[in-house]
ROLUMVEX-593266 format. One line per 10 residues: number of its first residue (from 0); for each residue x, y, z of C-alpha. Coordinates in nm, 3 decimals, always signed. Example, Ala and Ser with C-alpha at 12.3 -4.5 7.8 and 13.67 -1.06 7.14 Angstrom:
residues 2
0 = +1.230/-0.450/+0.780; +1.367/-0.106/+0.714
This chain:
residues 737
0 = +13.666/-1.244/-14.302; +13.573/-0.906/-14.449; +13.926/-0.784/-14.383; +14.066/-1.085/-14.569; +13.845/-1.025/-14.875; +13.940/-0.657/-14.881; +14.307/-0.748/-14.857; +14.289/-0.983/-15.157; +14.101/-0.725/-15.363; +14.367/-0.463/-15.290
10 = +14.644/-0.709/-15.362; +14.484/-0.816/-15.691; +14.456/-0.453/-15.802; +14.814/-0.393/-15.701; +14.941/-0.698/-15.894; +14.743/-0.600/-16.204; +14.870/-0.244/-16.191; +15.223/-0.365/-16.135; +15.203/-0.602/-16.431; +15.077/-0.325/-16.654
20 = +15.353/-0.096/-16.533; +15.616/-0.361/-16.599; +15.470/-0.412/-16.945; +15.495/-0.045/-17.017; +15.846/-0.037/-16.875; +15.955/-0.327/-17.093; +15.794/-0.162/-17.387; +15.976/+0.160/-17.317; +16.305/-0.021/-17.258; +16.270/-0.223/-17.575
30 = +16.198/+0.089/-17.768; +16.487/+0.265/-17.596; +16.256/+0.527/-17.447; +16.259/+0.635/-17.078; +15.951/+0.561/-16.858; +15.732/+0.855/-16.773; +15.803/+1.012/-16.431; +15.442/+0.953/-16.308; +15.461/+0.583/-16.375; +15.781/+0.545/-16.175
40 = +15.628/+0.732/-15.881; +15.325/+0.506/-15.882; +15.545/+0.200/-15.884; +15.742/+0.318/-15.582; +15.420/+0.408/-15.396; +15.263/+0.070/-15.459; +15.581/-0.109/-15.359; +15.601/+0.092/-15.035; +15.237/+0.027/-14.947; +15.281/-0.343/-15.013
50 = +15.586/-0.359/-14.792; +15.422/-0.158/-14.512; +15.110/-0.376/-14.519; +15.321/-0.691/-14.500; +15.521/-0.552/-14.209; +15.198/-0.468/-14.022; +15.077/-0.825/-14.065; +15.407/-0.964/-13.940; +15.412/-0.732/-13.637; +15.053/-0.821/-13.552
60 = +15.125/-1.191/-13.580; +15.429/-1.151/-13.352; +15.215/-0.979/-13.088; +14.937/-1.239/-13.116; +15.168/-1.541/-13.114; +15.427/-1.420/-12.860; +15.337/-1.117/-12.650; +14.958/-1.178/-12.627; +14.986/-1.556/-12.624; +14.883/-1.595/-12.258
70 = +14.577/-1.375/-12.306; +14.446/-1.568/-12.607; +14.537/-1.899/-12.447; +14.328/-1.812/-12.139; +14.046/-1.698/-12.366; +14.055/-2.024/-12.558; +14.072/-2.232/-12.242; +13.783/-2.035/-12.094; +13.566/-2.154/-12.380; +13.617/-2.522/-12.297
80 = +13.724/-2.522/-11.928; +13.632/-2.349/-11.603; +13.810/-2.299/-11.270; +13.603/-2.412/-10.973; +13.674/-2.333/-10.606; +13.623/-2.631/-10.375; +13.492/-2.520/-10.038; +13.565/-2.795/-9.785; +13.320/-2.901/-9.518; +13.317/-2.672/-9.219
90 = +13.422/-2.838/-8.896; +13.154/-2.985/-8.673; +13.067/-2.833/-8.337; +12.989/-3.083/-8.060; +12.894/-3.065/-7.697; +13.117/-3.216/-7.426; +12.957/-3.559/-7.480; +12.995/-3.549/-7.861; +12.634/-3.466/-7.940; +12.657/-3.274/-8.268
100 = +12.540/-2.913/-8.239; +12.641/-2.794/-8.589; +12.748/-2.967/-8.910; +12.741/-2.935/-9.288; +12.488/-3.140/-9.485; +12.473/-3.186/-9.861; +12.220/-2.979/-10.054; +12.162/-2.892/-10.420; +12.113/-2.559/-10.597; +11.915/-2.531/-10.922
110 = +12.018/-2.265/-11.175; +11.912/-2.164/-11.528; +12.159/-2.097/-11.812; +11.994/-1.801/-11.983; +12.264/-1.771/-12.250; +12.127/-2.091/-12.405; +11.805/-1.906/-12.489; +11.578/-2.106/-12.264; +11.215/-2.059/-12.373; +11.109/-1.862/-12.066
120 = +10.753/-1.791/-12.180; +10.684/-2.149/-12.275; +10.400/-2.302/-12.071; +10.619/-2.591/-11.953; +10.897/-2.355/-11.844; +10.660/-2.131/-11.650; +10.495/-2.430/-11.486; +10.834/-2.571/-11.381; +10.955/-2.239/-11.235; +10.630/-2.189/-11.042
130 = +10.643/-2.540/-10.898; +11.007/-2.508/-10.789; +10.936/-2.171/-10.628; +10.640/-2.309/-10.434; +10.834/-2.617/-10.322; +11.116/-2.398/-10.187; +10.897/-2.131/-10.024; +10.955/-1.851/-10.278; +10.723/-1.613/-10.461; +10.675/-1.767/-10.812
140 = +10.626/-1.429/-10.980; +10.951/-1.294/-10.836; +11.144/-1.600/-10.953; +10.997/-1.576/-11.305; +11.082/-1.206/-11.317; +11.438/-1.280/-11.204; +11.483/-1.539/-11.479; +11.348/-1.305/-11.746; +11.583/-1.024/-11.645; +11.889/-1.249/-11.635
150 = +12.111/-1.259/-11.945; +12.358/-1.532/-11.851; +12.278/-1.734/-11.537; +12.049/-1.715/-11.237; +11.945/-1.950/-10.958; +11.592/-2.083/-10.931; +11.651/-2.219/-10.579; +11.955/-2.230/-10.351; +12.056/-2.501/-10.106; +11.758/-2.731/-10.143
160 = +11.760/-3.036/-9.916; +11.812/-3.367/-10.093; +11.453/-3.485/-10.046; +11.308/-3.174/-10.211; +11.577/-3.186/-10.481; +11.472/-3.540/-10.570; +11.110/-3.426/-10.602; +11.216/-3.143/-10.835; +11.404/-3.388/-11.058; +11.094/-3.608/-11.077
170 = +10.881/-3.327/-11.224; +10.772/-3.401/-11.581; +10.890/-3.059/-11.702; +11.241/-3.123/-11.567; +11.324/-3.379/-11.836; +11.221/-3.133/-12.108; +11.430/-2.850/-11.955; +11.719/-3.058/-11.822; +11.971/-2.929/-12.078; +11.908/-2.572/-11.960
180 = +11.934/-2.652/-11.587; +12.258/-2.646/-11.388; +12.268/-2.834/-11.057; +12.539/-2.740/-10.808; +12.609/-2.973/-10.517; +12.672/-2.756/-10.211; +12.661/-2.778/-9.834; +12.433/-2.609/-9.585; +12.492/-2.560/-9.215; +12.250/-2.747/-8.990
190 = +12.190/-2.712/-8.617; +12.019/-3.034/-8.502; +11.932/-2.905/-8.153; +11.760/-2.591/-8.280; +11.717/-2.336/-8.001; +11.920/-2.540/-7.751; +12.245/-2.345/-7.722; +12.149/-2.134/-8.023; +12.314/-1.811/-7.908; +12.631/-1.988/-7.798
200 = +12.675/-2.189/-8.118; +12.568/-1.897/-8.338; +12.528/-1.945/-8.712; +12.715/-1.918/-9.042; +12.605/-1.821/-9.392; +12.783/-1.917/-9.716; +13.060/-2.073/-9.510; +13.129/-1.758/-9.308; +13.062/-1.734/-8.935; +12.812/-1.461/-8.853
210 = +12.741/-1.496/-8.481; +12.833/-1.689/-8.168; +13.103/-1.955/-8.169; +13.069/-1.986/-8.546; +13.197/-1.627/-8.570; +13.469/-1.628/-8.305; +13.619/-1.956/-8.435; +13.552/-1.901/-8.804; +13.913/-1.961/-8.910; +13.944/-2.282/-8.707
220 = +13.619/-2.423/-8.845; +13.664/-2.314/-9.207; +13.961/-2.521/-9.320; +14.145/-2.452/-9.647; +13.968/-2.391/-9.979; +14.069/-2.618/-10.269; +14.056/-2.565/-10.645; +13.998/-2.766/-10.962; +13.959/-2.717/-11.338; +13.666/-2.880/-11.518
230 = +13.608/-2.921/-11.891; +13.280/-2.783/-12.025; +13.084/-2.842/-12.345; +12.934/-2.583/-12.579; +12.642/-2.537/-12.342; +12.873/-2.456/-12.053; +12.803/-2.786/-11.876; +13.094/-2.959/-11.700; +13.172/-3.311/-11.821; +13.522/-3.391/-11.685
240 = +13.785/-3.276/-11.438; +14.151/-3.201/-11.512; +14.313/-3.418/-11.246; +14.662/-3.269/-11.266; +14.516/-2.927/-11.180; +14.308/-3.051/-10.887; +14.401/-2.925/-10.538; +14.162/-3.075/-10.281; +14.038/-2.862/-9.993; +14.116/-2.941/-9.631
250 = +13.812/-2.960/-9.403; +13.801/-2.751/-9.089; +13.869/-2.873/-8.739; +13.594/-3.028/-8.531; +13.551/-2.854/-8.197; +13.424/-3.011/-7.876; +13.263/-2.745/-7.658; +13.241/-2.748/-7.281; +12.863/-2.709/-7.313; +12.653/-3.001/-7.192
260 = +12.348/-3.017/-7.419; +12.127/-3.167/-7.149; +12.223/-2.902/-6.892; +12.181/-2.633/-7.157; +11.831/-2.755/-7.241; +11.740/-2.761/-6.872; +11.877/-2.410/-6.819; +11.676/-2.275/-7.111; +11.363/-2.453/-6.989; +11.395/-2.318/-6.634
270 = +11.477/-1.968/-6.759; +11.182/-1.954/-6.996; +10.938/-2.074/-6.731; +11.072/-1.824/-6.476; +11.047/-1.534/-6.719; +10.692/-1.636/-6.810; +10.585/-1.684/-6.449; +10.708/-1.341/-6.339; +10.616/-1.165/-6.666; +10.975/-1.047/-6.694
280 = +11.150/-0.871/-6.978; +11.416/-1.141/-7.013; +11.698/-1.303/-6.823; +12.005/-1.525/-6.823; +12.136/-1.844/-6.666; +12.498/-1.962/-6.663; +12.632/-2.290/-6.524; +13.005/-2.349/-6.478; +13.237/-2.614/-6.341; +13.448/-2.416/-6.088
290 = +13.748/-2.650/-6.086; +13.813/-2.609/-6.460; +13.623/-2.294/-6.558; +13.429/-2.496/-6.816; +13.094/-2.341/-6.909; +12.831/-2.615/-6.897; +12.533/-2.400/-6.998; +12.475/-2.039/-7.097; +12.114/-1.944/-7.166; +11.954/-1.614/-7.265
300 = +11.589/-1.522/-7.297; +11.450/-1.480/-7.558; +11.583/-1.793/-7.731; +11.730/-1.815/-8.081; +11.725/-2.090/-8.346; +12.031/-2.067/-8.576; +11.854/-2.272/-8.843; +11.630/-1.971/-8.913; +11.829/-1.658/-8.819; +11.622/-1.424/-9.037
310 = +11.309/-1.506/-8.839; +11.452/-1.353/-8.521; +11.530/-0.999/-8.416; +11.899/-0.914/-8.388; +11.853/-0.879/-8.013; +11.772/-1.251/-7.986; +12.120/-1.342/-8.115; +12.293/-1.173/-7.820; +12.469/-1.377/-7.555; +12.348/-1.165/-7.265
320 = +12.588/-1.320/-7.010; +12.876/-1.175/-7.215; +12.731/-0.867/-7.382; +12.494/-0.713/-7.127; +12.645/-0.525/-6.834; +12.447/-0.433/-6.525; +12.485/-0.319/-6.166; +12.494/-0.645/-5.966; +12.347/-0.520/-5.640; +12.381/-0.743/-5.335
330 = +12.547/-1.031/-5.521; +12.855/-0.804/-5.526; +12.876/-0.801/-5.145; +13.104/-1.103/-5.161; +13.393/-0.864/-5.246; +13.369/-0.661/-4.924; +13.324/-0.974/-4.712; +13.615/-1.153/-4.881; +13.845/-0.851/-4.847; +13.755/-0.807/-4.478
340 = +13.823/-1.174/-4.398; +14.129/-1.220/-4.620; +14.305/-0.910/-4.480; +14.210/-1.025/-4.129; +14.032/-0.698/-4.058; +13.738/-0.907/-3.933; +13.651/-1.261/-3.839; +13.316/-1.411/-3.932; +13.199/-1.370/-3.571; +13.298/-1.004/-3.527
350 = +13.001/-0.781/-3.454; +12.907/-0.478/-3.665; +12.656/-0.210/-3.569; +12.406/-0.129/-3.842; +12.277/+0.199/-3.697; +11.919/+0.081/-3.709; +11.948/+0.009/-4.080; +12.056/+0.356/-4.192; +12.387/+0.519/-4.293; +12.466/+0.861/-4.443
360 = +12.766/+1.009/-4.624; +12.743/+1.365/-4.749; +12.397/+1.422/-4.889; +12.340/+1.050/-4.953; +12.161/+0.805/-4.724; +12.145/+0.427/-4.769; +11.905/+0.205/-4.576; +11.856/-0.166/-4.515; +11.546/-0.352/-4.628; +11.464/-0.393/-4.258
370 = +11.602/-0.250/-3.935; +11.879/-0.461/-3.786; +12.068/-0.411/-3.466; +12.419/-0.543/-3.423; +12.509/-0.823/-3.663; +12.810/-1.051/-3.699; +12.991/-1.045/-4.034; +12.827/-1.379/-4.111; +12.482/-1.232/-4.039; +12.556/-0.919/-4.246
380 = +12.591/-1.142/-4.554; +12.312/-1.382/-4.454; +12.062/-1.098/-4.420; +12.218/-0.883/-4.695; +12.265/-0.574/-4.479; +12.368/-0.271/-4.686; +12.487/-0.078/-4.381; +12.696/-0.367/-4.249; +12.857/-0.428/-4.589; +12.945/-0.059/-4.629
390 = +13.113/-0.062/-4.288; +13.317/-0.366/-4.393; +13.437/-0.188/-4.707; +13.519/+0.130/-4.516; +13.724/-0.068/-4.266; +13.918/-0.239/-4.546; +13.985/+0.094/-4.721; +13.935/+0.212/-5.076; +14.266/+0.095/-5.223; +14.249/-0.254/-5.073
400 = +13.883/-0.288/-5.170; +13.964/-0.185/-5.530; +14.249/-0.437/-5.533; +14.010/-0.722/-5.447; +13.761/-0.602/-5.708; +14.037/-0.636/-5.969; +14.156/-0.969/-5.827; +13.809/-1.111/-5.883; +13.836/-1.006/-6.249; +13.591/-0.717/-6.262
410 = +13.659/-0.436/-6.506; +13.836/-0.667/-6.755; +13.733/-0.925/-7.012; +13.746/-1.290/-6.910; +13.897/-1.393/-7.245; +13.638/-1.659/-7.326; +13.641/-1.764/-7.694; +13.311/-1.600/-7.782; +13.245/-1.270/-7.961; +13.116/-0.944/-7.821
420 = +13.234/-0.977/-7.462; +13.210/-0.655/-7.260; +13.450/-0.566/-6.980; +13.202/-0.372/-6.769; +13.259/-0.040/-6.595; +13.497/+0.011/-6.304; +13.596/+0.360/-6.192; +13.961/+0.415/-6.098; +14.008/+0.524/-5.733; +14.164/+0.852/-5.848
430 = +13.819/+0.952/-5.972; +13.617/+0.834/-5.673; +13.391/+1.066/-5.476; +13.298/+1.020/-5.111; +13.000/+0.809/-5.219; +13.184/+0.571/-5.456; +13.317/+0.320/-5.202; +12.989/+0.284/-5.007; +12.778/+0.242/-5.321; +13.024/+0.008/-5.493
440 = +13.039/-0.212/-5.182; +12.668/-0.293/-5.225; +12.688/-0.338/-5.603; +12.612/+0.007/-5.745; +12.839/+0.244/-5.938; +12.997/-0.058/-6.108; +12.874/-0.268/-6.400; +12.959/-0.633/-6.459; +12.872/-0.912/-6.697; +12.702/-1.228/-6.578
450 = +13.010/-1.432/-6.669; +13.239/-1.206/-6.464; +13.015/-1.237/-6.160; +12.985/-1.616/-6.191; +13.363/-1.649/-6.230; +13.410/-1.455/-5.906; +13.186/-1.699/-5.720; +13.371/-1.979/-5.896; +13.692/-1.860/-5.728; +13.527/-1.904/-5.387
460 = +13.407/-2.251/-5.490; +13.755/-2.341/-5.620; +13.957/-2.274/-5.307; +14.036/-1.913/-5.389; +14.166/-1.959/-5.745; +14.006/-1.769/-6.033; +13.985/-1.990/-6.342; +13.970/-1.867/-6.699; +13.618/-1.937/-6.832; +13.636/-2.190/-7.115
470 = +13.398/-2.276/-7.396; +13.636/-2.507/-7.591; +13.711/-2.845/-7.437; +13.903/-3.005/-7.723; +13.971/-2.989/-8.095; +13.982/-3.269/-8.351; +14.203/-3.223/-8.657; +14.093/-3.341/-9.006; +14.327/-3.637/-8.953; +14.148/-3.729/-8.630
480 = +14.404/-3.609/-8.374; +14.219/-3.530/-8.050; +14.372/-3.235/-7.860; +14.219/-3.150/-7.521; +14.263/-2.796/-7.386; +14.388/-2.774/-7.031; +14.225/-2.556/-6.761; +14.405/-2.230/-6.682; +14.420/-2.061/-6.342; +14.438/-1.682/-6.376
490 = +14.535/-1.593/-6.019; +14.480/-1.672/-5.653; +14.221/-1.422/-5.533; +14.222/-1.517/-5.165; +14.367/-1.768/-4.924; +14.212/-2.115/-4.933; +14.103/-2.067/-4.570; +13.916/-1.751/-4.668; +13.747/-1.931/-4.956; +13.634/-2.211/-4.723
500 = +13.500/-1.958/-4.474; +13.313/-1.770/-4.749; +13.154/-2.097/-4.867; +13.036/-2.158/-4.513; +12.892/-1.805/-4.488; +12.715/-1.841/-4.824; +12.572/-2.173/-4.703; +12.422/-1.977/-4.415; +12.255/-1.742/-4.665; +12.062/-2.043/-4.800
510 = +12.000/-2.206/-4.462; +11.916/-1.900/-4.253; +11.904/-1.589/-4.469; +11.762/-1.441/-4.788; +11.837/-1.749/-5.002; +11.613/-2.005/-4.830; +11.421/-2.069/-5.152; +11.743/-2.205/-5.307; +11.771/-2.487/-5.051; +11.802/-2.837/-5.200
520 = +11.704/-3.083/-4.926; +11.866/-3.301/-4.797; +12.183/-3.152/-4.949; +12.361/-2.823/-4.885; +12.373/-2.536/-5.132; +12.549/-2.199/-5.095; +12.491/-1.865/-5.262; +12.385/-1.503/-5.246; +12.072/-1.317/-5.349; +12.060/-0.980/-5.521
530 = +11.787/-0.728/-5.594; +11.914/-0.425/-5.784; +11.739/-0.118/-5.920; +11.782/-0.062/-6.291; +11.957/+0.259/-6.389; +11.776/+0.508/-6.609; +11.881/+0.520/-6.975; +11.769/+0.880/-7.030; +11.970/+1.042/-6.752; +12.102/+0.995/-6.397
540 = +11.909/+0.806/-6.132; +11.717/+0.480/-6.118; +11.386/+0.347/-6.239; +11.133/+0.153/-6.033; +11.228/-0.169/-6.213; +11.457/-0.439/-6.073; +11.699/-0.713/-6.169; +11.656/-1.017/-5.947; +11.959/-1.245/-5.906; +12.093/-1.549/-5.730
550 = +12.448/-1.681/-5.766; +12.520/-2.010/-5.596; +12.721/-2.331/-5.581; +12.641/-2.697/-5.522; +12.715/-2.900/-5.320; +12.831/-2.643/-5.068; +13.105/-2.858/-4.912; +13.277/-2.945/-5.241; +13.114/-2.744/-5.521; +13.092/-2.918/-5.857
560 = +12.881/-2.652/-6.026; +12.831/-2.279/-5.981; +12.531/-2.114/-6.140; +12.392/-1.765/-6.190; +12.026/-1.679/-6.244; +11.932/-1.320/-6.334; +11.576/-1.217/-6.421; +11.529/-0.877/-6.583; +11.231/-0.667/-6.468; +10.999/-0.922/-6.302
570 = +10.646/-0.778/-6.294; +10.445/-1.048/-6.116; +10.478/-1.269/-5.806; +10.752/-1.065/-5.641; +11.078/-0.906/-5.746; +11.331/-0.994/-5.473; +11.619/-1.219/-5.576; +11.525/-1.463/-5.302; +11.169/-1.484/-5.435; +11.232/-1.487/-5.811
580 = +11.584/-1.616/-5.886; +11.655/-1.847/-5.590; +11.370/-2.093/-5.672; +11.493/-2.105/-6.032; +11.843/-2.193/-5.907; +11.701/-2.476/-5.697; +11.498/-2.613/-5.989; +11.796/-2.591/-6.222; +12.043/-2.765/-5.992; +11.793/-3.036/-5.897
590 = +11.752/-3.110/-6.265; +12.125/-3.114/-6.335; +12.210/-3.334/-6.036; +11.956/-3.591/-6.149; +12.093/-3.618/-6.502; +12.242/-3.965/-6.547; +12.621/-3.926/-6.556; +12.577/-3.548/-6.553; +12.817/-3.277/-6.434; +12.717/-3.332/-6.070
600 = +12.841/-3.675/-5.968; +12.936/-3.885/-5.665; +12.623/-3.774/-5.482; +12.392/-4.053/-5.356; +12.047/-4.005/-5.506; +11.722/-4.145/-5.365; +11.558/-4.445/-5.527; +11.200/-4.552/-5.589; +11.027/-4.823/-5.386; +11.138/-5.092/-5.629
610 = +11.501/-4.982/-5.589; +11.552/-4.820/-5.928; +11.705/-4.470/-5.958; +11.435/-4.208/-5.956; +11.617/-3.950/-6.169; +11.369/-3.987/-6.457; +11.074/-3.931/-6.227; +11.250/-3.634/-6.071; +11.332/-3.487/-6.411; +10.970/-3.522/-6.518
620 = +10.866/-3.342/-6.201; +11.115/-3.061/-6.266; +11.073/-2.997/-6.638; +10.759/-3.187/-6.736; +10.737/-3.498/-6.952; +10.790/-3.430/-7.319; +10.886/-3.070/-7.257; +11.252/-3.086/-7.357; +11.297/-3.025/-7.728; +11.569/-3.191/-7.933
630 = +11.571/-3.366/-8.272; +11.551/-3.743/-8.283; +11.842/-3.762/-8.527; +12.080/-3.540/-8.332; +12.337/-3.815/-8.377; +12.385/-3.717/-8.738; +12.648/-3.864/-8.962; +12.729/-3.791/-9.324; +12.465/-4.041/-9.433; +12.188/-3.917/-9.207
640 = +11.965/-3.635/-9.324; +11.892/-3.364/-9.070; +11.542/-3.220/-9.068; +11.457/-2.856/-9.008; +11.440/-2.785/-8.635; +11.091/-2.640/-8.681; +10.968/-2.981/-8.798; +11.080/-3.155/-8.480; +10.825/-3.264/-8.226; +10.866/-3.281/-7.851
650 = +11.024/-3.610/-7.750; +10.912/-3.795/-7.438; +11.177/-3.737/-7.174; +11.250/-4.106/-7.125; +11.329/-4.133/-7.498; +11.577/-3.847/-7.498; +11.944/-3.927/-7.532; +12.037/-3.660/-7.279; +12.408/-3.730/-7.257; +12.485/-3.890/-7.588
660 = +12.437/-4.252/-7.487; +12.325/-4.327/-7.843; +12.559/-4.076/-8.010; +12.714/-4.150/-8.252; +12.739/-4.497/-8.405; +13.077/-4.640/-8.310; +13.268/-4.823/-8.034; +13.253/-4.697/-7.678; +13.564/-4.607/-7.484; +13.647/-4.878/-7.229
670 = +13.779/-4.800/-6.882; +14.159/-4.821/-6.894; +14.259/-4.594/-6.603; +14.480/-4.790/-6.364; +14.593/-5.038/-6.628; +14.946/-5.057/-6.759; +15.000/-4.896/-7.096; +15.047/-5.243/-7.251; +14.716/-5.365/-7.106; +14.537/-5.047/-7.216
680 = +14.669/-5.084/-7.571; +14.537/-5.439/-7.581; +14.190/-5.327/-7.466; +14.174/-5.048/-7.724; +14.304/-5.272/-8.004; +14.034/-5.527/-7.925; +13.771/-5.254/-7.968; +13.933/-5.118/-8.283; +13.991/-4.775/-8.126; +14.291/-4.572/-8.251
690 = +14.493/-4.397/-7.982; +14.792/-4.183/-7.893; +14.975/-4.197/-7.562; +15.192/-3.969/-7.353; +15.431/-4.100/-7.088; +15.495/-4.454/-6.971; +15.377/-4.681/-6.694; +15.019/-4.673/-6.568; +14.727/-4.492/-6.737; +14.610/-4.202/-6.518
700 = +14.386/-4.020/-6.764; +14.191/-4.109/-7.075; +13.999/-3.919/-7.341; +13.714/-3.978/-7.420; +13.580/-4.074/-7.079; +13.476/-4.434/-7.010; +13.154/-4.532/-7.184; +13.163/-4.242/-7.428; +13.139/-4.313/-7.803; +13.454/-4.270/-8.010
710 = +13.361/-4.067/-8.316; +13.469/-4.192/-8.658; +13.805/-4.037/-8.735; +13.875/-3.946/-8.371; +14.189/-4.073/-8.198; +14.165/-4.146/-7.826; +14.435/-4.023/-7.589; +14.603/-4.194/-7.294; +14.818/-4.018/-7.035; +15.052/-4.232/-6.827
720 = +15.279/-4.198/-6.524; +15.559/-4.426/-6.403; +15.462/-4.706/-6.166; +15.493/-4.622/-5.795; +15.560/-4.842/-5.498; +15.251/-4.938/-5.293; +15.369/-4.721/-5.007; +15.384/-4.408/-5.214; +15.093/-4.471/-5.445; +14.820/-4.212/-5.458
730 = +14.472/-4.206/-5.596; +14.473/-4.140/-5.973; +14.351/-3.793/-6.065; +14.000/-3.737/-6.183; +13.967/-3.869/-6.538; +13.732/-3.592/-6.638; +13.875/-3.328/-6.874
């Protein structure tokens, strides 16, 4: 405005001067006299300045209207509109039975627009800020200080649950300050099962995976961010959306894990009690289905609740079965025994002299835990003879032994879809000394992860085939397409006959040898104990502390689960693997086998006197009534609010929905295996269940399994094969994924 006034003053002076000059010029012309030279010069100067000024205005207008148009248009639009990123819901994480382990829930964030000159020091304002801070667990003075220092915008409270948000809006001061308050509707990640599977699931913050499965599958879970433009008033408050500029976000995929929440809870319960009983430093338990490589449970001690990650040390977030490497001790003796049998160097009955429990090589001497005489190969493993195992490895030879170590998968990552996996330490034979083969044969001079070791035993349980460990069972697209992931065999480690013989030998370990405390009467279990010194961290050599282990399978004849128990530095009530870890294995497997419709099936279970199944009584005996923690509302939907895990109380065991029988609301999958595709379609249509099918003829496989709930938005899947004649018909394959 000042420039405009100045311009008109200059122009007025110029016009006046020009008029006077013209008057003089006319006067001179009329009188026939020539104009003075100074007057003519001033006229030309004023004319030039006028022209130059006009040209400057024109040039500036051209730049503003044409070249800088986009800049000023954005500036103008920014005063009455605002671009907003739309973060879609992160995909849900579910266990194998569709119990929800992680999901997004709606929350609200309260912010203050400081550019509107909110009266910060007003009594009502201060009272409101203090109350909000106290309701959301913040320091009131820090929040007030943050508001005072802010010049444009600051949050009073982020991601407040809807119940607390409603209480904030009901405060009397809120109505008075409402025009200064901005409420953003956001989402917050919730983990309904709290510590159950906490390390495996991991956690995310601000929509970004930070640990566990949330981190390794961040891209799959995140979806695609959308965008929109909203119109804002003079106070910066949105009042409408520009529909033609709206691009909705695409929510992330749901993921169905192989984890069984009930088995996971049992594993964590057994592990915690074992660590407490033996005053140990920590430990791990892993449970796997050997036929598919699916991980049913993976527990680490101490536990971790992803709802409150900042309340735990970083060490608690670690998945020890993947991250921690250790010398496995006697549990590694399966390699020497397998190599000796598979190469036909020995039979299980061949006798081996143990030199009175002592063997030397160079300056090194290794002894047995007791003096044995001559033992058969079977007895060498049953009694865990170091000397006998070393002689087996020496007979096989270094190169062949190393080949079997690699076949079992040691010294390389398993490839499981979880972060931080270590590959362990395996020395190449070119760098071996004369002590490497003997020490490696008994589980020293090599480091492994718990998952590697369990996978090796899984190969024995699975007829000699090493399966790729899996944590993902299926994915569900935003459109509801259900895509199961198929099991993958990595390689055949040994002949099927060798695997069967090794299972028989490992059964003898439990029946007659060091693993008697793992026996599960009246059934048969198989496995191997291990008691290994811990290496020093400040130099070569070993400490006086131990790792106690048991790796086993059940039932021994046709293993349906393999499990590893490792307890780190037990200090009380023994330290041998057979004393510390074997009883924990027994307790764990007894609990799992008694779960209704659990991973161990087709095994007749005893009944009570009135004829009812006694699995609930057995579970109470194993884990204690009311001792298994899980939230009541674990079957969350978009309309169900999820409470903080810390507010959950222990639920009586008989009230727990251990395998998702009440999860979630929706139709249950009928049994359609064996029906024609036409008949199956009719059954599903009657239940209102969407489906896809592959093949024609008779249904041989269905997903979800019979009796399981069909989640809203999930499409079931039928796999069919052509009809066969009665003479050539075979039993349909197992319907389990």
